N, C-alpha and C positions, 0 to 999 in steps of 0.2 A: 087144746089149752091158750086160754086169754092170755095177752104183748101182759105182763110184769108187769109190774108197780116197781119208777128207777124215783126215790128218794134221793134227795142232795139236801144237804146243810147249806147256812152265807148266813150276818149278823154283818151289821156294819158298826166299827166299831170306836164308841162315843168322841168327840176329839179331849182331851187331855189323857187318855189312858192305852202305854206305849207296854213294846215287850210284842213283837207285832210278828205273825207264823213266819218261820225262817226266808219262805220259800215262796212270802206275799209282793208285790211288787206293780200291786196298778190300787187305782184309786175307784173310790165306791163303784160312781161311773163303769169302768173300768170292769168288777167282777159284775153287774147287772147286764148289761155284756155276753160276759162270757155263759157268760147261768143259759140266757138268753138258747146260745150259738146248742152250749147242752145241753137239752132243753127237743129245739128242733129236729139236733141229730137225732138226739129220743124218739123225738113224732116223726122222721124221717126211716129211720131201719127198727118199726116199731109202732104202724101206724094206732093200734086200739092199745097203745101204753098209756098209762096214768102216771102218766109227771105229780110228786110235791115235793114244798119245798119250806125246809121246818129249818123256820128265824125266834125271830123275838117279832115281840108286839111297834119299839121306834123303829126299826128298817122297811126300809123304799120296797117297792117293787118295780117300780116303778120302771113298764125295759121292755119288763120279760115280758114275747110277746105267746102264745094263743095259752091252754088249760089248765095252769098247774094251781095243784093247791096245796094254799100257805095254814099253815099249821107252828106258833107260836108259843112260846113258852118265851118259858126263862135261862137265860146267857151272861154269865161268869167269862170276860176277857179277858181279865188274869190267869185261867186256868180254858184257854175259848176249845179241844183240840180236846175237854175229856166235859165243859157242856157240847156240845157231839153227838161221841159214843154220848152221853145221859139218852141227848134229846132222840135218840135212834134208837135206844130201848124204849124212849115213854113209847114207840108209832109203833115200833118194833110189838109192845106188848100190845095197845088195844089191837093192832089188828087185827079183819077175821081171817087173815089168808086165803081168803078167798083161789088170788093170783098167791104167783113165787115176788120176792121180793129184791128190788140190788140198789146197795147204798151205796150210794156213788160218788169221788171230789166234782164240787164244781168246776175244778177244770178239765173232762172229759168230752173229749167228741164222742160221740160211738156210729165205730164208724164199717158195721153190717149188723147181721141179726141177731144174737142168741138165741131167739129161739130154735137149735136142735138142743143142747146143754143141755135145756130143761124134759127133752125125751131122757136126760136120764135116770138113773134115782141113786141121788142125793138128797145129802139135809141145810149140810152148805158146803158154795167156791169163796178161797183163797184164791189168790195168785199170791205168786213165787217170783221167783230173781234167784239166782247164784250169789248170796250176798252174806259173807258170814255173820253179821254184824247185825241186821236187818232182811231176813232171807224176804219175810211176809211184809206188802204192802197192803196197808190198806183204806188201802185210794177206792177200791174196789169190790164187795161186802157181795155174793149172793148165799138168799135164804133163798131153798123149794119151801112146795108150803105142800110136800106130798107127808110131812110128820105134822105140820103147825107142830105143838110143843115138844119137842127136841128138839129143829130152829126157834125157839125161846129160849128152850133153855141152857145153849147153847149158847147165845150172843145174852143171854144173862145172868153166864161163865166167866162172862171172856169181859164186860163194864165190867165186870164185880172185881178181877184181876187187877186191872190199867186200876178204877177206882182204889185200892187196894195196898197195888207193889209199885207200880209205874206214875200214878199222879204226881212223878217228883218237880223239885228243879233242875236245869241241866236238862240232859238227850228225849226224860220222861216223859218234859211237860212238853214240848211237839212231836216226839213219836212214841209216848208210852198206848198208843192202841199197837202202833207195827206189836211191839219185842210183847204188851198184854197177848195178840194174840199165835208167837210164837210160843207161848208156853203156853197156854191150849190149847194146840196140837200139835204139841211137841217132841219137836223132828227136827235136825240142822237144817243148812243148806242136805249139807253130801245126801240127805237118810226121803227131802222132798224132791230131790231129779229123777231119785231114782220108786218115786210112784206115783202114781197118780187116785189114789183114795187109804187118808187112810180112819179109821174106827173111832173115837173116843171119846169115855165115860153116852157108846150108846151111840155115839152119833157119825156120820158118816158124809168125814169134810172129803168133798174132790179137789185135790190140786191142779190149782188152774195154772198153766205159764202164762209170768205174764210178754211174753214172747207175740203170744198173742190175744189174750185177755188183761192187760194191762199196760201196755207201751208206749214204752219217753224214750220219744225220737234225740238225737242231736240237737243242742242249742245253731243249730242252724240251715237257713232257708232252703239249701238243698237235701238235709237231711227226709222230705217227706215232697223233694218233686216227685217219684213217680207211687205218690195217690196210699203210697202202705197196703199195698191189697197182701189181706192174708188179716193185716191187725185189726183183728172185729171192735179194740178198743183203744185208745188213741189219747199218752194220758201227757203232757200238755206240765209237767208239773213246770214251778222254778223262774227263773227267766227265758221259760215257754214260749212263758203264755206267750207270747207274741205272735205266738204259730198258730195262737187256732183261730184268728180272723182272715192269717190266704188259704187258707188248707181248709176253711169252708166254703172258703169261694172260691178255690180253683176246684175243688173233687167235693162237695157236701147242696152243694145245691142247685149245680144244675142239677141232681139226681134232682130239688126240690120239685122241682119244677120243670117237667116232664113235656108240658104244653108248645113251653117257651121259646120254641125252638133249639132243646138244650145239647146238640151237637156245636150249635155254630158258640151257644154258654157257656161250656165248658174247657174249645180251643182258646173260646176269647183271657178263662179265667186261670188257663193256664199259661200261655205267651205270658200275661200280668205278674204273674210265677216268678219264669223262670227270667224277664229282664227284674224283673226283683234282687231273683238267685243273683245274680249281674253284679248291679250293682250290689252285691251288700257286703261289708267288712265282713274285720273277727268276730265270729261274737266275744262277752261276756262270763270269764270263768265262774260258777257258780259250789257253793258245795255237791257232795253229790246224793247227797238222804235225801229220801222223801217216798 
């Protein structure tokens, strides 16, 4: 099977628009650097992957290296998360599903291959965590291509549920996708922990633990100091975004240049990370949602 299509979303916020996502803490250049690292990690772990960025026509993508397909569409910056889901829905509906699709946030690094997952027989993969309020995280969604129409129907139902029931002010304005996912899957956090698969409206939904497929470390440099073995997808939510570059430098960059003294580069990068850990002050606290 070919490597998946990895799809992320980003649109520069126009001047004067208020209401940034609660977990947004970078400027425009910072988000481009983050997207560059995301797609470099995708190509590192999935060499034949196809990378796609959903955006709008006014957003610049200079500095994002490597082959990335740009797909422009309308974005309402006052309803940014709903705009993201609508852009994803348009892409999913138009795709031929010759490959599986992986929809992922821009503050993610791939730390290992997802290929074994696609040997399994399912339609949609969602990541869960032991949270009673938001047990499903929308930062990574997997749409298998074994039964494309089933995967497409689930995603269309999910976005319709979001738009009709959860695209409101307050929590729903920013986390409505996660509330809609929970509604579409239909299990609470205790039930999610006891099952690997649920069938809803004919769709086989694979329940993927966040500990492996959508892991968020603590907001401390020493929390990433071992390279996070076994964490295939690392999600640097909120203030953790500052950890993306050190993680890339210490653990992924040495793997991306195997012909340039990889052991020496890895030792040097890891030593630098440990120097940063030794100098780090206690990090700021932030809300747990995300």
